[in-house]
C-alpha positions in Angstrom: 43.4 -70.4 -21.8 42.9 -66.9 -22.2 41.0 -65.5 -25.4 42.8 -62.9 -27.9 40.4 -60.3 -28.5 41.4 -59.4 -31.5 41.5 -63.1 -32.9 38.8 -62.9 -35.8 39.1 -66.8 -36.3 37.5 -67.1 -32.9 33.9 -68.3 -32.5 31.9 -64.3 -31.7 30.6 -64.3 -28.4 34.4 -65.8 -27.1 35.7 -62.5 -28.9 32.6 -60.1 -26.9 33.6 -62.2 -23.8 37.2 -61.4 -23.9 37.1 -58.0 -25.6 34.9 -57.2 -22.3 37.7 -59.0 -19.7 39.7 -56.5 -20.9 38.2 -53.2 -20.9 37.5 -54.3 -16.9 40.8 -55.9 -16.4 41.8 -53.6 -13.1 45.3 -53.0 -14.8 45.1 -52.6 -18.5 41.3 -52.2 -19.0 39.2 -48.6 -19.7 39.5 -46.7 -16.8 35.8 -45.6 -17.9 34.1 -49.7 -17.9 36.2 -49.9 -14.7 34.4 -47.6 -13.1 30.4 -48.6 -14.5 28.3 -50.7 -12.2 24.8 -52.2 -12.2 23.0 -49.4 -11.9 24.7 -47.0 -14.4 25.2 -49.4 -17.3 21.2 -50.0 -16.5 20.1 -47.1 -18.5 22.3 -47.9 -21.5 21.1 -51.3 -21.2 17.2 -49.8 -21.6 18.6 -47.4 -24.5 20.1 -50.2 -26.9 16.8 -52.6 -26.5 15.1 -48.9 -28.1 17.8 -48.8 -31.0 16.7 -52.6 -31.3 13.1 -51.6 -31.7 13.3 -48.4 -33.8 15.8 -50.5 -36.3 13.0 -52.4 -36.6 10.3 -50.2 -36.8 11.8 -48.4 -39.5 12.7 -52.1 -41.4 16.0 -50.3 -41.1 17.7 -54.6 -41.5 21.5 -52.4 -42.6 21.1 -51.3 -38.8 19.9 -54.3 -36.8 22.9 -56.0 -36.8 24.6 -53.7 -35.4 21.7 -52.5 -33.0 21.5 -55.7 -31.8 25.0 -56.1 -31.2 25.0 -53.2 -28.9 21.8 -55.0 -27.0 24.2 -58.6 -26.4 27.2 -56.0 -24.9 25.1 -54.7 -22.6 24.2 -58.7 -21.9 27.9 -59.9 -21.8 29.1 -56.1 -19.9 26.4 -56.9 -17.1 27.8 -61.0 -17.2 31.0 -59.8 -16.5 30.1 -57.3 -13.8 28.0 -60.4 -11.9 30.8 -63.1 -12.8 33.6 -60.3 -10.5 31.0 -59.8 -8.0 30.5 -63.8 -7.7 27.4 -63.8 -8.7 26.7 -65.4 -11.4 28.3 -65.7 -15.6 27.6 -65.7 -18.5 27.1 -69.4 -19.4 24.8 -69.6 -16.4 22.6 -66.9 -17.8 22.2 -68.6 -20.7 21.6 -71.9 -19.4 19.0 -70.3 -16.9 17.3 -69.3 -20.5 17.3 -72.3 -22.0 16.5 -73.9 -18.9 13.4 -71.8 -18.7 12.3 -71.2 -22.7 12.3 -75.7 -22.2 10.2 -75.5 -19.1 7.5 -72.7 -20.8 7.0 -74.6 -24.1 6.0 -78.1 -22.8 4.4 -78.9 -26.6 8.0 -78.2 -28.4 10.2 -79.8 -25.9 8.0 -82.2 -24.2 4.6 -84.3 -24.9 1.8 -81.8 -24.4 -0.2 -80.7 -27.3 -1.3 -77.0 -28.3 -4.3 -76.3 -30.9 -3.5 -72.8 -31.6 -1.6 -69.9 -30.7 -4.0 -68.6 -28.3 -4.0 -72.1 -26.2 -0.5 -71.3 -26.1 0.0 -68.5 -24.7 -2.8 -69.8 -22.0 -1.1 -72.8 -21.1 2.6 -70.2 -21.2 0.6 -67.5 -18.7 -0.7 -70.9 -16.8 3.4 -71.6 -15.9 4.2 -68.6 -15.7 1.7 -68.3 -12.5 3.3 -71.0 -11.2 6.2 -69.6 -11.2 5.6 -66.7 -9.1 3.7 -69.2 -6.8 6.9 -71.4 -6.1 8.9 -67.7 -5.7 6.4 -66.1 -3.2 7.2 -70.0 -1.3 5.8 -69.5 2.5 5.0 -66.0 1.9 1.3 -66.8 0.6 -0.4 -66.7 -3.0 1.2 -64.3 -5.4 -0.6 -61.1 -6.4 -1.3 -61.4 -10.2 0.7 -58.2 -10.7 3.8 -59.4 -9.2 7.2 -59.9 -10.6 5.7 -56.5 -13.3 9.4 -54.4 -13.7 9.1 -51.0 -12.4 10.7 -50.2 -15.4 9.1 -50.5 -18.1 8.0 -47.0 -20.2 4.2 -45.9 -18.1 2.2 -47.2 -21.1 3.5 -50.7 -21.2 3.1 -51.0 -17.8 -0.5 -49.5 -17.6 -1.4 -52.1 -19.7 0.8 -55.5 -18.7 -0.9 -54.5 -15.4 -4.4 -54.0 -16.6 -4.4 -57.5 -18.7 -3.1 -59.1 -15.6 -6.2 -58.1 -13.5 -8.0 -58.7 -16.6 -7.2 -62.2 -15.5 -9.5 -62.5 -12.5 -12.5 -60.5 -13.9 -11.3 -56.8 -13.0 -12.7 -55.4 -16.9 -15.3 -53.9 -18.8 -16.5 -56.6 -21.1 -16.5 -53.9 -23.9 -15.7 -49.7 -24.7 -18.6 -48.1 -23.7 -18.0 -48.0 -19.9 -14.3 -47.1 -21.2 -15.1 -44.0 -22.8 -17.7 -43.3 -19.6 -14.9 -43.7 -17.3 -12.5 -41.5 -19.8 -15.4 -38.5 -19.5 -15.3 -39.0 -15.7 -11.9 -38.6 -15.6 -11.4 -35.2 -18.2 -14.1 -33.7 -15.7 -12.2 -34.7 -12.9 -9.4 -32.9 -14.8 -11.1 -29.5 -15.6 -12.3 -29.4 -12.1 -9.1 -29.4 -10.5 -8.3 -26.4 -13.2 -11.0 -24.5 -12.5 -10.3 -25.2 -8.6 -6.9 -24.2 -9.3 -5.2 -27.4 -7.1 -1.6 -27.9 -7.1 0.3 -29.5 -9.8 0.8 -32.6 -7.7 -3.4 -33.1 -7.9 -3.1 -32.1 -11.4 -0.5 -34.6 -12.0 -2.2 -37.6 -10.3 -5.8 -36.4 -12.6 -4.0 -36.5 -15.3 -2.5 -39.8 -14.2 -5.9 -41.0 -13.8 -6.8 -40.1 -17.7 -4.1 -41.6 -19.1 -4.4 -45.1 -16.9 -8.6 -44.6 -18.7 -7.1 -44.2 -22.4 -4.5 -46.4 -21.9 -7.3 -48.9 -21.0 -9.3 -48.0 -24.6 -6.5 -48.6 -26.4 -6.2 -51.5 -24.9 -9.9 -53.4 -24.9 -10.1 -52.2 -28.9 -6.0 -54.2 -29.4 -4.4 -50.9 -29.9 -1.3 -51.1 -28.7 -1.1 -47.6 -26.8 3.1 -47.5 -26.6 2.6 -47.9 -31.1 0.1 -45.0 -31.0 1.7 -43.1 -29.2 4.6 -43.6 -30.9 2.8 -43.2 -34.2 1.8 -40.0 -33.0 4.7 -38.9 -32.2 5.7 -39.4 -35.3 3.2 -37.2 -36.9 3.4 -34.8 -35.2 6.9 -34.0 -36.1 6.7 -34.9 -39.4 3.7 -32.3 -39.2 5.6 -29.5 -37.5 8.6 -30.0 -39.5 6.3 -28.7 -42.6 5.2 -26.0 -40.2 8.6 -24.9 -40.9 10.0 -25.5 -43.5 7.0 -23.9 -45.3 7.4 -20.9 -42.8 11.1 -20.3 -43.8 10.4 -20.8 -47.5 8.3 -18.1 -47.0 10.8 -15.8 -45.6 9.9 -15.7 -42.4 11.6 -17.6 -38.8 8.8 -19.3 -37.4 9.3 -18.5 -34.4 7.8 -14.7 -35.3 4.5 -16.1 -36.6 3.2 -16.7 -33.1 0.5 -19.3 -31.9 -2.2 -18.2 -35.0 0.5 -18.6 -37.5 1.5 -21.4 -37.0 -2.0 -23.3 -36.0 -2.6 -22.2 -39.3 0.3 -23.5 -41.2 -0.3 -26.4 -39.3 -3.7 -26.5 -41.1 -3.0 -25.7 -44.1 -0.4 -28.6 -43.8 -3.3 -31.0 -42.3 -5.1 -30.6 -45.0 -2.5 -31.1 -48.6 -1.5 -34.6 -46.3 -5.4 -35.5 -46.7 -5.8 -34.1 -49.7 
C-alpha cells in the first residue's frame, strides 16, 4: 500500500521514504531529483554531515534537529537510488547496520565481558580487523590501512593512517623525535624554496610537513582537525575585529597595506590576552 507523503499520522520514516519516492518518480517527480546519481549526491551527503557536526560544536540544539533531518534525507536518497537500481533498499541498510552493531558489541548483545571503555575499544578494533580479513578472502592478509575512505578530510585521514600503522609498532614512543621530524620537514621546505623547485615538489614537501604536524597532534592526543578548526575560528574573529577597527577610524581595510593591518592585528591580540 502506498503512503501519502502529506499524511502526518504516518511514522516519520515512512513519510520521508514516500517523499523521496515521489521526488524520484519518473512521471510526477522533480526534474532535478530525477537526474541525480550516487556521485552527484555524494558531495551533499558530506556537506550535511559537516552541518550536523557544526551545530553540535556550536551547541546549537535548536538547529540540530533540522540538520539531522537533512543528513537522514541523504541516507534515504542513496537507498532509494539503490533500490531503483536493484542493489539494496533502506530496509536492508537498516538491518545491515543493526547486524554490525550486534556483531561488534558482544558485551551488550552476547556473553562477552569488557572491563573498561579502553578494553572495549581494543575489542572493537579486533572485530573490525577480523571483518577486514574476511573481506580480503583469498587475496591474502589485508593491510592494516585497509578500508580508510579516500574522501575523508586530509587531516583526519592522516591521523587515522598513523593510528593504524601504530597498531603494529610503527610509531615514535614520545613527542621529541616527532618534533625533530617536523624541523627536518620544515628545513626541506626551506631548501625547496631556496632551490626554486617547482610547485609540485614544494607541495610534496609541505604535505610531508603537515603529515608530521598531524603526527605530533596525535601523539599529544590533540584532534588535529578540531585544532585547525579552532585556529580558523580564532583567525576569523581577529581579522573581523581588525576590519571593524579600521572602519571605525574611517579607513578602508584594504588601503592599509600589510604594515597597517599587522599593527591592528597586534592590537587586537593584545586586547584579547588582556
